[in-house]
C-alpha positions in Angstrom: 25.9 -7.5 -13.1 24.2 -4.2 -13.8 21.0 -4.0 -11.9 18.4 -1.9 -13.8 14.7 -1.1 -13.2 13.9 -3.9 -15.7 16.0 -6.4 -13.6 14.1 -5.4 -10.5 10.7 -5.7 -12.1 11.5 -9.1 -13.6 12.7 -10.3 -10.2 9.5 -9.2 -8.4 7.2 -10.6 -11.1 9.0 -13.9 -11.0 8.7 -13.9 -7.3 4.9 -13.5 -7.5 4.1 -9.8 -7.4 1.4 -8.4 -9.8 2.7 -4.8 -10.0 6.0 -3.2 -9.4 6.9 0.5 -9.6 9.9 2.6 -8.7 10.1 6.0 -7.1 13.2 8.3 -6.9 14.0 9.3 -3.3 13.7 12.9 -4.5 10.0 12.5 -4.6 9.8 12.0 -0.9 9.9 15.5 0.5 8.5 17.2 3.6 7.8 14.0 5.4 8.3 13.5 9.1 11.6 11.8 10.0 9.8 8.8 11.4 8.5 7.8 8.0 10.8 9.5 5.6 12.9 7.0 3.5 15.8 9.4 3.3 15.8 9.8 7.1 15.6 6.0 7.6 18.5 5.4 5.2 20.7 8.5 4.5 22.1 6.9 1.3 18.7 5.9 -0.1 18.2 6.5 -3.8 15.1 4.5 -4.7 11.9 3.1 -3.2 10.6 0.0 -5.0 6.9 -0.7 -4.4 5.1 -4.0 -5.2 1.5 -4.9 -5.2 -0.5 -8.2 -5.0 -4.1 -8.2 -6.3 -6.8 -9.0 -3.7 -9.2 -11.9 -4.3 -12.2 -10.0 -5.5 -14.6 -12.8 -4.5 -13.8 -12.1 -0.8 -15.6 -8.8 -0.6 -19.1 -9.8 -1.6 -19.9 -12.5 1.0 -22.0 -12.8 4.1 -18.9 -13.5 6.1 -15.7 -11.4 6.5 -13.5 -14.4 7.4 -12.4 -15.0 3.8 -11.3 -11.4 3.4 -9.3 -11.6 6.6 -7.7 -14.8 5.4 -6.7 -13.2 2.1 -5.3 -10.1 3.7 -3.2 -12.1 6.1 -1.9 -14.4 3.3 -1.1 -11.5 1.0 0.8 -9.7 3.8 3.0 -12.8 4.3 3.6 -13.2 0.6 4.5 -9.6 0.1 7.0 -9.7 3.0 8.6 -12.8 1.5 8.9 -11.0 -1.9 10.4 -7.8 -0.5 12.8 -9.7 1.8 13.9 -11.8 -1.1 14.4 -8.7 -3.2 16.4 -7.0 -0.5 18.7 -10.0 -0.3 19.1 -9.9 -4.1 20.0 -6.3 -4.1 22.4 -6.6 -1.1 24.2 -9.5 -2.9 25.2 -6.8 -5.5 26.7 -4.6 -2.8 23.8 -2.2 -2.2 21.8 -1.5 0.9 18.2 -2.7 0.8 15.5 -3.5 3.3 11.8 -4.3 3.4 9.3 -1.9 5.0 6.7 -4.6 6.0 3.3 -5.1 4.6 1.3 -4.5 7.8 3.6 -4.3 10.8 5.5 -3.4 13.0 4.2 0.2 13.0 5.2 3.5 14.5 3.0 6.1 16.2 3.1 9.6 14.8 2.6 12.0 17.8 1.9 15.0 15.6 -0.8 13.2 13.5 -1.9 11.0 16.4 -2.0 8.1 14.0 -0.4 4.7 13.8 1.8 4.6 10.7 3.9 2.0 8.9 7.6 2.4 8.4 6.6 4.5 5.4 3.2 5.2 3.9 2.9 2.4 1.3 -0.1 3.9 -0.5 1.8 7.2 -1.0 4.9 5.4 -2.0 2.9 3.4 -4.5 1.5 6.7 -5.9 5.0 8.2 -6.1 6.1 5.0 -7.9 3.4 5.3 -10.5 1.3 2.4 -9.5 -2.0 4.3 -9.0 -3.7 7.3 -7.4 -5.3 8.0 -4.0 -9.1 8.0 -3.8 -11.4 9.8 -1.4 -11.5 6.6 0.6 -7.8 7.1 1.2 -7.0 3.9 -0.7 -4.7 3.4 -3.6 -6.6 2.9 -6.9 -4.6 1.2 -9.6 -5.6 1.1 -13.3 -5.3 -2.7 -13.5 -6.9 -3.8 -10.2 -8.6 -0.8 -8.8 -8.3 -0.6 -5.0 -8.1 -4.4 -4.7 -4.4 -4.5 -4.0 -2.1 -5.1 -1.0 1.3 -3.3 -0.9 4.9 -3.7 0.2 8.1 -1.8 -0.5 11.9 -1.9 -0.4 14.1 1.1 0.3 17.5 0.9 -1.3 20.7 2.8 -2.0 20.5 1.4 -5.5 19.8 4.2 -8.0 17.1 3.1 -10.5 15.1 4.8 -13.3 11.8 5.9 -11.7 8.4 5.3 -13.2 6.2 8.3 -14.2 3.6 9.4 -11.7 0.0 8.9 -12.8 -1.6 12.3 -13.1 -5.2 11.5 -13.9 -7.4 10.6 -10.9 -10.7 8.9 -11.9 -12.2 9.8 -8.6 -14.8 12.5 -9.6 -14.8 15.6 -7.5 -18.5 15.3 -6.8 -18.5 11.6 -6.0 -19.1 10.9 -2.3 -20.2 7.3 -2.4 -17.5 6.1 0.0 -17.9 9.1 2.3 -21.7 8.7 2.5 -21.6 4.9 3.0 -18.9 4.7 5.7 -20.8 3.1 8.7 -18.9 5.3 11.2 -18.3 8.4 9.2 -14.5 8.0 9.2 -14.1 9.6 5.8 -14.6 13.2 4.9 -12.8 13.5 1.6 -9.6 14.8 3.2 -6.1 13.2 3.0 -6.6 11.2 6.2 -9.4 9.0 7.5 -10.4 9.1 11.1 -8.2 6.1 12.0 -9.6 5.5 15.4 -13.2 5.5 14.3 -12.4 3.1 11.5 -10.2 0.7 13.5 -12.6 0.5 16.5 -15.4 -0.5 14.1 -13.6 -2.6 11.5 -11.1 -4.7 13.5 -11.5 -7.0 16.4 -13.5 -10.0 17.7 -17.1 -10.4 16.5 -20.1 -12.0 18.1 -19.5 -15.0 15.9 -16.0 -15.6 17.2 -12.3 -14.6 16.8 -10.5 -11.5 15.6 -11.2 -10.5 12.0 -11.5 -7.5 9.7 -15.2 -6.8 9.9 -15.6 -3.9 7.5 -14.2 -2.9 4.1 -17.2 -1.0 2.8 -15.1 1.8 1.3 -13.1 -0.7 -0.8 -16.2 -2.7 -1.8 -18.5 0.2 -2.8 -16.0 2.3 -4.8 -16.9 2.5 -8.5 -13.3 1.9 -9.3 -12.7 -1.2 -7.2 -12.3 -3.0 -10.5 -9.8 -0.6 -12.0 -10.1 2.2 -14.5 -8.0 1.3 -17.5 
């Protein structure tokens, strides 16, 4: 069987993903070895990125529990899809493995940041799924920033998707920056991860661990997409 980009996308869609894009390994340059797909797998040729849309109703409530439930559920679903896809590709005599939707993670000593096996939002950008906003989130034309991501690195060479060039995030817009409760955003490539995580994750006065803040996702003018 000849596995093509169309074959891969059909497999992921039938498995439950809402978006799928493909990036050539040549697009991943000047990355630290810890999170460079080519350093993780020397024979890598492609990175396949999938997205599941977030339940929009979960971000406009007086409780953050539903958002946390959806995030955890989507992470599990994405891992199941990417693991299944990896088995499918391996059955055709190629190397393939999932990167994980949320964890385990590495610690980049140079950036002083916790990072996934690869940067999923940057991989998604390189795979043509969307662009990066000032809130450092991926913004897709179809679902805005309301997506959760996963990826598969593989030795299988596939036709890559075009990168989206037009970013709808206006150069003068600062709505996410101005409304971040802990000023973790400044419009640069990285947020202040420690400020964000200390405020947004953990136990609350009402009870157990949860995601307590997603203001930058909620307030973005393009949280609904920009088609």
